[in-house]
N, C-alpha and C positions, 0 to 999 in steps of 0.2 A: 519496560519499554514495549511499545505497541506499534505494530504495522497494520494499517488498514488497507485492504485491497478491494477497490470498487470495480465490479465487472458487470457485464451484461451478456445475455445469451447471444450466440452466433458472433461473438467478438473474437476474431482471429488473434489480435495482439494480446488478448487476455490470457491465452495459454502461455505465451512467452513471459508475461508478468507473473503468472503463477510459478513458473520455473525459477525465475530470478528470486522471487520471494521465498520459495522453498530452499534454494541454495543459501540465502542469507540466514534463514531459520536454522539450517543445519550447522552453520558456522558460528552463530551467536547464541550462546546459552541464555535462556530466559527471554528470548524474543518471542512475543505472542503475535501470531498472524491471524487476522480475522478477515475473511472474505465475505463481502456483501454484494448482492445483485441489486443494481439500482432500481429494477422493476419491483423488487420486494420491499425496498426501503426508500420510496420516492421522496418522502418528506425529509428524511435524514440526509439524503443525497442533495436535495435542494438547499437545506440549511447549511451544508458544508460547501456549497458552491461547486459540486461535482458536475462538470459540463461535458466530459467525455470519458470513455472507458477504453482501457483500464486507467484508473488513477490510484496511485499509491501515496499514502500519507504515513509519515513516521512521527510518532509522538514520544515525548519524554514521559517518565513515570507520573509527573504532575499533570499530564494531559496536554501540555503545550506542543503545538505543531512545530517541528523543526525542519521538515522536508515535505515537499509535495511534487509528485511527478505525474502530470497527465501524459500518458504514454508509457513506454517500457524503458526504465532506466537500465544501464548496464549493472552488472553485479557489483563492480567497483564503486560506481556512483551510489548505489544503495548502501553498501557497507560503510562508505564515508558518511553518509547521512545518519546511519545508525550510530556510528562512533560519536557524532556530534550530539546525539540524544543521550549519551551516557553521562 
């Protein structure tokens, strides 16, 4: 299972998204968290329709997207999304 965290420099909410992602990672064995800066991966961000930061995307093992949060989800919202990806 994969959690993609899209961020940008000087993004205050991105710090909160990092904390929520780290909490989820600590609670869910095998959850891979990958952070990408939209400025470093502009083509990928555009291909994925990333319009704001932070954006969190949760994917199943087969790569299918099951959850997308532009902004910062609560820990419980994120854990529920991860459970759906299992």
